[in-house]
C-alpha positions as CSV (number, residue, x, y, z in Angstrom):
1,M,48.5,97.7,9.8
2,K,47.5,94.2,9.1
3,T,44.4,92.7,10.8
4,K,44.9,89.2,12.0
5,A,42.1,86.9,12.8
6,K,42.1,83.5,14.3
7,F,39.1,81.1,13.7
8,L,38.0,79.0,16.6
9,S,35.9,75.9,16.6
10,R,32.4,76.1,17.9
11,E,33.3,74.2,21.0
12,K,36.1,76.5,21.9
13,T,34.0,79.6,21.1
14,M,31.1,78.3,23.3
15,S,33.5,77.4,26.2
16,L,35.0,80.9,26.1
17,L,31.6,82.5,26.0
18,N,30.3,80.2,28.8
19,G,33.3,81.2,30.9
20,I,32.3,84.9,30.6
21,V,28.5,84.6,30.4
22,P,27.2,81.3,31.9
23,E,23.6,82.0,30.8
24,A,24.5,82.7,27.1
25,E,24.0,79.1,26.1
26,K,20.5,78.9,27.7
27,E,19.5,82.1,26.0
28,L,20.9,80.9,22.7
29,A,19.0,77.5,23.0
30,A,15.8,79.3,23.6
31,A,16.3,81.6,20.6
32,Q,17.2,78.5,18.4
33,M,14.0,76.8,19.4
34,E,11.9,80.0,18.9
35,G,13.4,80.4,15.5
36,A,12.7,76.8,14.5
37,Q,9.1,77.1,15.7
38,A,8.6,80.3,13.7
39,L,10.1,78.7,10.6
40,A,7.8,75.6,10.9
41,A,4.8,78.0,11.4
42,K,5.8,79.8,8.2
43,I,6.3,76.6,6.2
44,K,3.0,75.0,7.1
45,P,0.7,77.5,5.2
46,R,3.0,77.2,2.1
47,A,2.8,73.4,2.0
48,P,0.7,72.1,-0.8
49,S,-2.9,72.2,0.3
50,E,-4.0,68.7,-1.0
51,T,-1.6,67.1,1.5
52,G,-3.4,67.8,4.8
53,S,-1.7,65.1,6.8
54,Y,1.7,66.2,5.5
55,R,1.0,69.8,6.4
56,Q,0.2,68.7,10.0
57,S,3.5,66.7,10.2
58,I,5.6,69.9,9.9
59,Q,7.0,70.5,13.4
60,A,10.1,72.1,15.0
61,D,12.0,70.2,17.7
62,K,15.5,69.5,19.1
63,L,17.5,67.0,17.1
64,S,18.3,65.2,20.3
65,N,14.6,64.6,21.0
66,R,14.2,62.7,17.7
67,P,17.2,60.4,17.3
68,G,15.5,58.1,14.7
69,E,14.3,60.9,12.4
70,R,16.1,63.2,10.1
71,A,15.4,66.9,10.1
72,V,14.4,68.5,6.8
73,G,17.4,69.3,4.7
74,N,19.8,67.8,7.2
75,G,21.7,65.4,5.0
76,L,22.2,61.8,6.1
77,N,21.9,62.1,9.8
78,N,21.2,64.4,12.7
79,E,24.7,64.1,14.3
80,T,25.9,67.4,15.7
81,K,28.1,68.6,18.5
82,D,25.5,71.2,19.5
83,P,23.3,69.8,22.2
84,N,20.7,72.4,21.6
85,A,20.5,72.0,17.8
86,T,17.0,72.3,16.5
87,G,15.4,71.4,13.2
88,V,12.2,71.2,11.3
89,F,10.7,67.7,10.9
90,A,8.2,66.6,8.3
91,D,6.9,63.4,6.7
92,Y,9.3,61.8,4.2
93,I,7.3,63.1,1.2
94,W,8.7,66.6,1.7
95,R,11.6,65.7,-0.6
96,F,9.2,64.7,-3.4
97,L,7.1,67.8,-3.0
98,E,10.1,70.2,-2.7
99,F,12.2,68.8,-5.6
100,G,9.6,67.0,-7.7
101,T,9.8,63.6,-9.4
102,V,9.8,62.4,-12.9
103,N,5.9,62.4,-12.8
104,M,5.4,65.4,-10.6
105,A,6.5,69.0,-10.8
106,K,8.4,70.5,-8.0
107,R,6.5,72.6,-5.4
108,P,9.2,74.3,-3.3
109,H,7.9,75.5,0.0
110,I,10.6,74.7,2.6
111,F,13.9,76.1,1.3
112,P,12.5,79.4,-0.1
113,T,10.9,80.0,3.3
114,Y,14.1,79.1,5.1
115,R,16.1,81.5,2.9
116,Q,13.6,84.2,3.6
117,E,13.6,83.6,7.4
118,R,17.3,82.8,7.9
119,P,18.4,86.5,8.6
120,K,15.6,86.9,11.1
121,I,16.6,83.7,12.9
122,R,20.3,84.7,13.0
123,R,19.3,88.1,14.4
124,K,17.3,86.5,17.1
125,M,20.2,84.3,18.1
126,A,22.7,87.2,18.1
127,A,20.2,89.3,20.2
128,A,19.9,86.5,22.7
129,V,23.6,86.3,23.2
130,R,23.8,90.1,23.5
131,K,21.0,90.1,26.0
132,A,22.8,87.6,28.2
133,V,26.1,89.6,28.0
134,K,24.3,92.8,28.9
135,R,22.6,91.1,31.9
136,V,26.0,89.9,33.2
137,K,27.7,93.2,32.4
138,G,25.1,95.5,33.9
C-alpha cells in the first residue's frame, strides 16, 4: 500500500486548523513569543563581554512591531505572511561579531545558541497547538 501525502501551504494549513480550533493561532503566537524571548535570554550571556551596549540590545519581538529593523539572520527583510512571526533583534554589529572580519576573528554566539534551542522551541510550539486541540476536544 502506497502512502500519499499532499503538502499544503502555511495559509491553507492555518485556515484549516483555525476552522477546527479557533484558539490554536493565539496559543501558537504565545509559544512563538515565549520561544523568542527564551532564545534572546540565552544569547545575551554568550555575547562577547566587552560589548556591553551590544549585549543589552539583544531583544525578542514580533517582526510586525519593528518594520524598519531586520531580525538577526533574517536575510534582506522582515516580510512574512505570518502575522505572529517573532525574531531576535540586535545592533548591526552582530554580523561582525558572529562571522568576523578581515581584522577580527569570529565569535559565534547567536547561531550556535539557536541551533541548540531550536528543538525546544519547536516542541513548545507543537505543545501549544496540542493544548488548544485538547481544550476544544475535551
